[in-house]
GUKOL-146707 format. One line per field, with one value per residue (C-alpha): residue in three letters; y, z, x. Coordinates in Angstrom, 1 decimal. Layout:
# residues N
res = c(ALA; ...)
py = c(Y; ...)
pz = c(Z; ...)
px = c(X; ...)
END
This chain:
# residues 494
res = c(UNK; UNK; UNK; UNK; UNK; UNK; UNK; UNK; UNK; UNK; UNK; UNK; UNK; UNK; UNK; UNK; UNK; UNK; UNK; UNK; UNK; UNK; UNK; UNK; UNK; UNK; UNK; UNK; UNK; UNK; UNK; UNK; UNK; UNK; UNK; UNK; UNK; UNK; UNK; UNK; UNK; UNK; UNK; UNK; UNK; UNK; UNK; UNK; UNK; UNK; UNK; UNK; UNK; UNK; UNK; UNK; UNK; UNK; UNK; UNK; UNK; UNK; UNK; UNK; UNK; UNK; UNK; UNK; UNK; UNK; UNK; UNK; UNK; UNK; UNK; UNK; UNK; UNK; UNK; UNK; UNK; UNK; UNK; UNK; UNK; UNK; UNK; UNK; UNK; UNK; UNK; UNK; UNK; UNK; UNK; UNK; UNK; UNK; UNK; UNK; UNK; UNK; UNK; UNK; UNK; UNK; UNK; UNK; UNK; UNK; UNK; UNK; UNK; UNK; UNK; UNK; UNK; UNK; UNK; UNK; UNK; UNK; UNK; UNK; UNK; UNK; UNK; UNK; UNK; UNK; UNK; UNK; UNK; UNK; UNK; UNK; UNK; UNK; UNK; UNK; UNK; UNK; UNK; UNK; UNK; UNK; UNK; UNK; UNK; UNK; UNK; UNK; UNK; UNK; UNK; UNK; UNK; UNK; UNK; UNK; UNK; UNK; UNK; UNK; UNK; UNK; UNK; UNK; UNK; UNK; UNK; UNK; UNK; UNK; UNK; UNK; UNK; UNK; UNK; UNK; UNK; UNK; UNK; UNK; UNK; UNK; UNK; UNK; UNK; UNK; UNK; UNK; UNK; UNK; UNK; UNK; UNK; UNK; UNK; UNK; UNK; UNK; UNK; UNK; UNK; UNK; UNK; UNK; UNK; UNK; UNK; UNK; UNK; UNK; UNK; UNK; UNK; UNK; UNK; UNK; UNK; UNK; UNK; UNK; UNK; UNK; UNK; UNK; UNK; UNK; UNK; UNK; UNK; UNK; UNK; UNK; UNK; UNK; UNK; UNK; UNK; UNK; UNK; UNK; UNK; UNK; UNK; UNK; UNK; UNK; UNK; UNK; UNK; UNK; UNK; UNK; UNK; UNK; UNK; UNK; UNK; UNK; UNK; UNK; UNK; UNK; UNK; UNK; UNK; UNK; UNK; UNK; UNK; UNK; UNK; UNK; UNK; UNK; UNK; UNK; UNK; UNK; UNK; UNK; UNK; UNK; UNK; UNK; UNK; UNK; UNK; UNK; UNK; UNK; UNK; UNK; UNK; UNK; UNK; UNK; UNK; UNK; UNK; UNK; UNK; UNK; UNK; UNK; UNK; UNK; UNK; UNK; UNK; UNK; UNK; UNK; UNK; UNK; UNK; UNK; UNK; UNK; UNK; UNK; UNK; UNK; UNK; UNK; UNK; UNK; UNK; UNK; UNK; UNK; UNK; UNK; UNK; UNK; UNK; UNK; UNK; UNK; UNK; UNK; UNK; UNK; UNK; UNK; UNK; UNK; UNK; UNK; UNK; UNK; UNK; UNK; UNK; UNK; UNK; UNK; UNK; UNK; UNK; UNK; UNK; UNK; UNK; UNK; UNK; UNK; UNK; UNK; UNK; UNK; UNK; UNK; UNK; UNK; UNK; UNK; UNK; UNK; UNK; UNK; UNK; UNK; UNK; UNK; UNK; UNK; UNK; UNK; UNK; UNK; UNK; UNK; UNK; UNK; UNK; UNK; UNK; UNK; UNK; UNK; UNK; UNK; UNK; UNK; UNK; UNK; UNK; UNK; UNK; UNK; UNK; UNK; UNK; UNK; UNK; UNK; UNK; UNK; UNK; UNK; UNK; UNK; UNK; UNK; UNK; UNK; UNK; UNK; UNK; UNK; UNK; UNK; UNK; UNK; UNK; UNK; UNK; UNK; UNK; UNK; UNK; UNK; UNK; UNK; UNK; UNK; UNK; UNK; UNK; UNK; UNK; UNK; UNK; UNK; UNK; UNK; UNK; UNK; UNK; UNK; UNK; UNK; UNK; UNK; UNK; UNK; UNK; UNK; UNK; UNK; UNK; UNK; UNK; UNK; UNK; UNK; UNK; UNK; UNK; UNK; UNK; UNK; UNK; UNK; UNK; UNK; UNK; UNK; UNK; UNK)
py = c(149.6; 151.8; 150.2; 149.8; 151.6; 151.0; 153.8; 153.5; 154.4; 157.4; 158.6; 158.1; 161.6; 163.2; 161.0; 161.9; 165.6; 168.3; 169.4; 172.3; 173.7; 174.7; 171.3; 168.0; 165.9; 163.0; 159.4; 159.2; 162.4; 161.1; 158.0; 159.6; 162.2; 159.6; 161.4; 158.2; 157.8; 161.5; 161.6; 158.8; 160.9; 164.0; 162.2; 160.1; 160.0; 161.3; 159.3; 158.2; 161.5; 163.7; 161.6; 161.9; 165.7; 165.8; 163.6; 165.9; 169.0; 167.4; 166.1; 169.2; 172.1; 174.8; 178.5; 179.3; 181.7; 178.9; 177.9; 180.1; 177.3; 175.4; 178.5; 179.0; 175.5; 175.7; 178.8; 177.2; 173.8; 173.8; 174.2; 171.3; 169.1; 169.9; 169.4; 166.1; 164.9; 166.0; 164.3; 161.1; 159.1; 159.6; 157.1; 154.3; 154.4; 151.1; 152.5; 155.5; 157.5; 159.7; 157.1; 157.5; 161.3; 162.6; 162.1; 161.3; 164.2; 162.1; 160.9; 164.4; 165.7; 162.9; 163.7; 166.7; 166.0; 168.5; 167.5; 168.1; 164.8; 161.7; 158.8; 156.4; 155.0; 155.7; 153.4; 151.0; 151.6; 148.1; 148.7; 150.6; 147.4; 145.3; 145.3; 143.1; 140.1; 139.9; 140.6; 137.9; 135.4; 136.3; 136.0; 132.6; 131.4; 132.3; 130.8; 127.5; 127.0; 126.8; 125.5; 123.0; 124.1; 127.5; 125.9; 125.6; 129.4; 130.0; 127.8; 129.3; 132.8; 131.9; 130.7; 134.0; 135.9; 133.8; 134.3; 138.1; 138.1; 136.0; 138.2; 141.5; 140.3; 141.6; 144.9; 145.4; 144.7; 147.0; 149.8; 149.3; 150.2; 153.3; 154.4; 154.1; 156.1; 158.8; 158.9; 159.4; 162.3; 163.9; 163.5; 165.3; 168.0; 168.4; 168.9; 172.1; 174.4; 177.4; 175.5; 176.0; 173.1; 171.5; 171.0; 169.5; 167.2; 165.8; 165.2; 163.3; 161.3; 160.1; 159.3; 157.0; 155.1; 151.9; 152.0; 150.4; 147.7; 146.2; 145.9; 144.6; 141.2; 138.3; 140.6; 141.7; 138.3; 138.0; 141.6; 141.1; 137.6; 137.9; 141.6; 142.6; 145.4; 145.5; 145.7; 148.4; 150.3; 149.8; 151.3; 154.1; 155.3; 155.1; 157.3; 159.7; 160.0; 160.4; 163.2; 165.1; 164.5; 168.2; 168.8; 165.6; 166.6; 169.9; 168.1; 165.7; 168.6; 170.4; 167.3; 166.0; 169.5; 169.9; 166.5; 167.4; 170.7; 169.0; 166.5; 169.3; 171.2; 168.0; 167.2; 170.7; 170.8; 167.8; 169.3; 171.0; 172.6; 174.3; 177.7; 179.2; 179.6; 182.9; 182.9; 184.2; 184.9; 182.1; 181.7; 182.3; 179.6; 180.6; 177.8; 178.4; 175.3; 173.2; 169.5; 166.3; 165.5; 161.7; 161.9; 163.1; 163.0; 164.7; 167.7; 171.0; 172.6; 176.1; 176.9; 180.3; 180.6; 183.6; 183.8; 180.7; 177.0; 175.0; 172.3; 170.5; 168.5; 166.9; 163.9; 160.4; 159.8; 163.5; 163.5; 165.0; 162.8; 163.5; 167.2; 167.1; 165.1; 167.5; 170.6; 168.9; 167.7; 171.1; 172.9; 170.7; 171.0; 174.8; 174.6; 172.2; 173.1; 176.5; 175.4; 174.1; 172.2; 175.1; 178.1; 180.4; 179.7; 181.8; 179.6; 179.7; 178.3; 176.0; 172.4; 170.1; 167.2; 164.8; 162.2; 160.4; 156.6; 155.4; 151.8; 148.8; 147.3; 143.7; 143.0; 145.8; 145.2; 148.7; 149.3; 151.9; 154.3; 153.8; 154.6; 157.7; 158.8; 158.2; 160.3; 163.1; 163.1; 163.4; 166.3; 168.1; 167.7; 169.1; 172.0; 173.0; 173.7; 177.4; 177.2; 177.2; 174.4; 173.2; 170.1; 167.9; 165.6; 163.2; 161.7; 162.3; 159.8; 157.5; 154.5; 155.3; 156.1; 159.2; 161.3; 160.6; 161.1; 164.6; 165.6; 164.4; 165.9; 169.3; 169.5; 168.4; 170.5; 173.6; 173.3; 172.5; 175.5; 177.7; 176.8; 176.5; 176.1; 173.0; 171.5; 168.8; 166.6; 164.8; 163.3; 164.6; 167.9; 168.9; 169.7; 172.7; 174.5; 173.5; 174.8; 177.9; 180.3; 178.8; 176.9; 178.2; 175.6; 174.8; 172.5; 170.5; 170.7; 169.8; 172.7; 172.3; 170.8; 171.5; 171.1; 174.3; 175.0; 177.2; 178.5; 176.1; 172.6; 169.5; 169.3; 166.5; 163.3; 160.4; 157.5; 155.7; 156.5; 154.8; 151.9; 151.4; 151.9; 149.2; 146.5; 145.9; 144.4; 147.2; 146.1; 146.6; 150.1; 150.9; 149.7; 151.8; 154.9; 154.2; 154.0; 157.2; 159.1; 158.0; 159.0; 162.3; 163.4; 164.7; 163.2; 162.4; 162.9; 159.9)
pz = c(106.3; 108.9; 110.7; 114.5; 116.2; 119.9; 122.4; 122.5; 118.7; 119.3; 122.1; 120.0; 118.5; 121.9; 123.3; 120.5; 119.8; 121.7; 125.0; 124.7; 126.8; 130.4; 132.1; 130.7; 132.1; 134.0; 133.6; 136.7; 135.9; 132.4; 133.8; 136.6; 134.3; 131.7; 128.9; 126.8; 126.1; 125.7; 123.1; 121.2; 121.2; 120.0; 117.4; 115.9; 112.2; 112.3; 111.0; 113.2; 112.1; 113.5; 116.7; 117.5; 117.3; 119.4; 122.0; 122.1; 122.5; 125.2; 127.0; 126.7; 126.3; 123.8; 123.9; 124.2; 121.2; 118.9; 117.9; 114.7; 112.1; 113.9; 114.0; 110.3; 109.5; 111.7; 109.9; 106.4; 105.9; 102.3; 103.4; 105.9; 103.1; 100.8; 103.5; 104.4; 100.8; 100.7; 104.0; 103.6; 102.2; 105.6; 107.1; 104.9; 106.7; 108.4; 110.2; 112.3; 110.9; 113.7; 114.9; 111.5; 111.6; 115.1; 117.3; 120.8; 123.2; 125.6; 122.7; 121.4; 124.8; 125.2; 121.9; 120.4; 117.1; 116.2; 116.7; 112.9; 112.2; 111.3; 113.7; 110.9; 110.7; 107.7; 104.8; 104.7; 101.9; 100.6; 99.5; 96.5; 95.2; 95.5; 91.7; 91.3; 92.9; 90.5; 87.6; 88.6; 89.0; 85.6; 84.0; 85.5; 84.7; 81.0; 81.0; 82.5; 79.2; 77.4; 80.1; 82.7; 85.1; 85.4; 87.0; 90.4; 90.8; 89.5; 92.2; 94.9; 93.8; 93.8; 97.4; 98.2; 96.7; 98.8; 102.0; 101.4; 101.0; 104.1; 106.2; 105.2; 104.7; 108.0; 107.8; 104.2; 105.1; 108.1; 106.1; 103.2; 105.5; 106.8; 103.3; 102.2; 105.2; 104.3; 100.8; 102.1; 104.3; 101.4; 99.2; 101.7; 101.9; 98.2; 98.0; 100.0; 97.1; 99.4; 101.8; 101.6; 100.1; 98.3; 95.1; 97.0; 98.8; 95.5; 94.3; 97.5; 97.3; 93.8; 95.0; 97.8; 95.4; 93.6; 89.8; 88.1; 86.3; 89.5; 91.1; 88.1; 88.6; 87.5; 87.5; 91.1; 92.5; 89.9; 90.4; 94.1; 94.3; 91.3; 90.9; 94.6; 93.6; 97.0; 98.8; 96.6; 97.1; 100.9; 101.0; 98.5; 100.3; 103.7; 102.4; 100.9; 104.2; 106.2; 103.8; 103.9; 107.5; 108.5; 105.6; 106.3; 109.9; 108.7; 106.3; 109.1; 111.4; 108.6; 107.5; 111.0; 112.3; 109.6; 110.3; 114.0; 113.3; 111.0; 113.8; 116.3; 113.9; 113.1; 116.8; 117.7; 114.9; 116.5; 120.0; 121.4; 124.4; 124.1; 124.0; 123.2; 126.5; 127.6; 129.4; 132.9; 135.5; 137.5; 140.2; 138.2; 137.2; 136.0; 134.3; 133.6; 132.8; 132.2; 131.3; 130.9; 127.2; 127.8; 129.8; 127.6; 130.4; 133.0; 134.9; 134.1; 136.8; 138.0; 139.4; 140.1; 142.0; 142.2; 144.3; 146.5; 146.4; 147.1; 149.6; 148.2; 150.3; 149.4; 150.1; 148.9; 145.3; 144.4; 141.9; 143.6; 141.7; 138.4; 139.2; 139.7; 136.5; 134.6; 135.8; 135.3; 131.7; 130.7; 132.0; 129.9; 126.8; 127.1; 127.6; 124.6; 122.2; 123.3; 124.1; 127.0; 127.1; 128.8; 128.1; 129.2; 130.4; 131.8; 133.0; 133.6; 131.1; 133.7; 134.0; 135.7; 138.0; 139.5; 142.3; 142.2; 141.8; 144.2; 145.1; 146.5; 144.2; 145.1; 142.5; 143.8; 147.5; 147.8; 150.1; 149.5; 152.0; 150.5; 147.1; 148.4; 150.1; 146.9; 144.9; 147.5; 147.2; 143.4; 143.6; 146.1; 143.8; 140.9; 143.1; 143.4; 139.6; 138.6; 136.9; 139.1; 138.6; 139.3; 141.6; 141.4; 144.4; 145.5; 149.0; 150.0; 152.5; 152.9; 153.5; 157.2; 160.3; 160.6; 162.8; 160.9; 157.6; 158.6; 159.9; 156.9; 154.5; 156.1; 155.9; 152.3; 151.0; 152.7; 150.8; 147.5; 147.9; 148.4; 144.9; 142.9; 142.9; 144.7; 144.2; 146.8; 147.7; 151.0; 153.5; 156.3; 156.6; 159.6; 156.9; 155.8; 159.1; 159.1; 155.6; 155.9; 155.2; 151.8; 150.7; 150.2; 151.5; 148.8; 149.1; 146.1; 145.7; 143.0; 141.9; 139.1; 136.2; 137.3; 140.1; 141.9; 144.4; 147.2; 150.1; 153.1; 154.4; 154.4; 157.6; 156.9; 155.8; 154.1; 154.5; 157.0; 155.0; 152.0; 154.3; 155.0; 151.4; 150.4; 152.2; 155.3; 158.3; 160.4; 163.5; 161.8; 160.7; 164.3; 165.7; 163.2; 164.2; 167.9; 167.3; 165.2; 167.9; 170.5; 168.4; 167.1; 170.5; 169.1; 168.5; 165.0; 163.7; 164.2)
px = c(107.3; 109.1; 112.0; 111.4; 114.3; 115.0; 115.2; 119.0; 119.1; 116.8; 119.1; 122.3; 122.5; 122.2; 124.9; 127.3; 126.6; 128.4; 126.7; 124.2; 121.3; 121.4; 121.2; 120.1; 117.2; 118.8; 117.7; 115.5; 113.7; 113.2; 111.5; 109.6; 108.0; 107.1; 109.0; 109.5; 105.8; 105.4; 108.2; 106.5; 103.3; 105.0; 107.2; 104.4; 104.9; 108.5; 111.5; 114.5; 116.1; 113.3; 112.9; 116.6; 116.4; 113.1; 114.8; 117.8; 115.6; 113.6; 116.6; 118.8; 116.3; 116.2; 115.5; 111.7; 112.1; 113.3; 109.8; 109.7; 109.8; 107.1; 104.9; 105.4; 104.4; 101.3; 100.2; 100.6; 99.0; 100.3; 103.9; 103.3; 102.1; 104.9; 107.5; 105.9; 106.3; 109.9; 110.8; 108.7; 111.7; 113.5; 111.1; 112.5; 115.8; 116.8; 119.8; 120.7; 123.6; 124.9; 127.4; 129.1; 129.1; 129.6; 132.6; 131.6; 132.1; 134.3; 136.4; 136.8; 137.9; 140.5; 142.3; 144.0; 142.3; 139.6; 135.9; 135.4; 137.1; 135.0; 134.5; 135.2; 138.7; 140.8; 140.4; 143.3; 145.9; 145.7; 142.1; 143.5; 145.0; 141.8; 141.3; 144.4; 142.7; 139.8; 142.1; 144.4; 141.5; 140.1; 143.5; 144.2; 140.7; 141.2; 144.7; 143.4; 141.4; 144.7; 147.0; 145.8; 148.5; 146.8; 143.7; 145.5; 146.0; 142.5; 141.0; 143.2; 142.2; 138.5; 139.0; 140.7; 137.7; 135.3; 137.3; 137.3; 133.5; 133.0; 135.3; 133.6; 130.0; 128.6; 130.4; 129.3; 125.7; 125.7; 127.4; 125.0; 122.0; 123.9; 124.9; 121.3; 120.1; 122.7; 121.4; 117.8; 119.1; 121.0; 117.9; 115.8; 118.5; 118.7; 114.9; 115.2; 116.0; 116.7; 118.9; 122.7; 124.5; 121.5; 123.4; 126.4; 124.0; 122.7; 126.3; 127.2; 124.0; 125.0; 128.5; 127.1; 124.9; 126.0; 126.0; 123.0; 125.0; 126.5; 123.1; 121.2; 119.5; 121.7; 124.8; 125.0; 126.1; 128.9; 129.9; 130.3; 131.8; 134.1; 134.8; 134.5; 132.1; 130.4; 133.8; 135.1; 131.9; 132.2; 135.7; 134.9; 131.8; 133.4; 136.2; 133.6; 131.7; 135.0; 136.2; 132.9; 132.0; 131.5; 129.1; 127.2; 126.8; 125.3; 123.1; 121.9; 121.0; 119.1; 117.1; 116.5; 115.6; 113.0; 111.5; 111.4; 109.7; 107.2; 106.4; 105.8; 103.5; 101.6; 101.3; 100.0; 97.5; 95.8; 95.7; 92.7; 94.4; 97.8; 99.5; 102.8; 104.8; 106.2; 109.5; 109.3; 112.0; 113.7; 111.1; 107.9; 105.5; 102.0; 100.0; 96.3; 94.1; 97.2; 96.7; 98.7; 98.9; 98.9; 95.7; 92.9; 90.3; 92.6; 91.2; 92.9; 95.0; 95.6; 99.1; 100.6; 104.0; 106.3; 109.4; 108.7; 108.6; 105.4; 104.5; 101.5; 99.0; 95.7; 93.5; 94.5; 93.5; 92.9; 95.7; 98.8; 101.3; 99.5; 99.6; 103.4; 103.9; 101.7; 103.7; 107.0; 106.2; 104.8; 107.8; 110.0; 107.8; 108.0; 111.8; 112.3; 109.6; 108.2; 104.6; 102.5; 99.3; 97.4; 95.3; 98.2; 101.7; 104.6; 107.4; 111.2; 113.6; 115.3; 116.2; 113.7; 114.7; 112.2; 112.1; 108.8; 109.4; 112.1; 111.7; 113.5; 116.1; 116.5; 119.1; 121.3; 120.6; 119.2; 116.3; 113.6; 115.1; 118.6; 117.3; 115.6; 118.9; 120.8; 118.3; 118.3; 122.1; 121.9; 119.4; 121.6; 124.6; 122.5; 121.4; 125.1; 125.3; 125.5; 122.2; 119.1; 116.6; 113.0; 112.8; 109.6; 109.4; 106.7; 106.5; 110.1; 111.6; 108.7; 111.0; 111.7; 109.8; 107.7; 110.0; 113.1; 111.3; 110.1; 113.5; 115.5; 112.9; 112.9; 116.8; 117.0; 114.1; 115.4; 118.7; 117.0; 114.7; 117.7; 119.0; 115.8; 112.1; 110.8; 107.3; 107.0; 104.0; 103.8; 101.3; 103.6; 101.7; 103.8; 106.4; 104.4; 105.1; 108.8; 109.2; 107.0; 110.0; 110.7; 107.6; 104.1; 101.6; 99.1; 96.1; 94.8; 91.0; 88.5; 86.3; 83.9; 85.8; 89.3; 91.9; 92.9; 95.7; 94.7; 96.8; 96.6; 97.3; 95.2; 93.2; 90.8; 92.5; 90.6; 93.0; 90.7; 87.6; 89.1; 90.0; 86.3; 85.3; 87.8; 85.6; 87.7; 85.9; 84.2; 86.0; 89.4; 88.3; 87.2; 90.5; 92.4; 90.4; 91.0; 94.8; 94.7; 92.8; 95.4; 98.4; 97.0; 95.8; 92.5; 89.0; 88.0; 84.4; 82.2)
END
């Protein structure tokens, strides 16, 4: 049965490994674009090793041209089946191993020691003399048969052995799971006959295993409690992992990378709608019949942008938020894995940042507008990075009055559009005119079996129509229409 790892364990490799990519997805974008459930979908059937690499690729990005191994696996079902058999043991792992292999980036930056060192502390020198305690106990136990006075040191030494087991029990148990997971990793590595270091991986795997005698039924308990076999193995294997940390990191990346590639190939083989993405220039987004992979019944979308950002309007309920999530997720899938859920895709290899789910935070004393201001400040800081980015924004500054919302939105969006491509959706259609120099106004419409974006701004709203359809009293609806006519300064259709 596969061990259920929390999200924090899946993210551990990315937290520890050195920085790479051209801009990592930040936490709010990860949540707003629903990347956790998407990662679970893509990584279905993968081990903790493969899911950690998939997480890192999705979070950090990878070159669009790095999809070669996945293409090869897709083209050869036999190779997929063979690799699946070779990597199947990885799913038996009950611990993640990166915390024992990789030095945290912050820690590495704060020390003069090279990153190649192991995060494991050095094995204490006194561990080399552990054999003396069991030997002394056995000697005193034998002596007590002949001399009663020898019974006292025998009892005292038995208590020492017990105290040692109690003191190290939790650490030994935790390390046993890590050592077993490392053996599974090395086994997967050794099965790759053409991979560099396959023979060395097999040797290290043997060194991490306990000998058969010390684990035999009826012997294991005595070997551990009397001879300290488990403690000796604990120190010996930690020393082995520490001494071979650089090779074990390479072994991890090989086995985990293969598992991630296999998961992607398996995922794509089950998809009806997808394509390999072409890398476009920085302000080019062309997506034909693109879909959201987590919404099987979602209508496909057409989007084409070149050289400009986009202000998107549309009636309530037509799917503007889903549209933005669809575009954002597909841009990140192309950047991380090289494919999109579309008939054709040409997209930039850029970071994607989102602001779609700001809300009141009662526990932190932060109102909706304050959370929106904080997120806008974060996006503006990201826009100052050397690398351009794509910004996905839904209903900016809805937490304040209309006039201030429009004014603040225009100022923030203009700055963001100067440093990247902005896709913003808002019911404040007056923004389209204020942003006409940097944002192309696009109207979401349903045509046949898909959503299309056509030049223009929403002219006919449906908010009050939906009010009537929701079953409100007709007099309330009429009052709402009268107020709207007065505020808008124009007559509405009867």
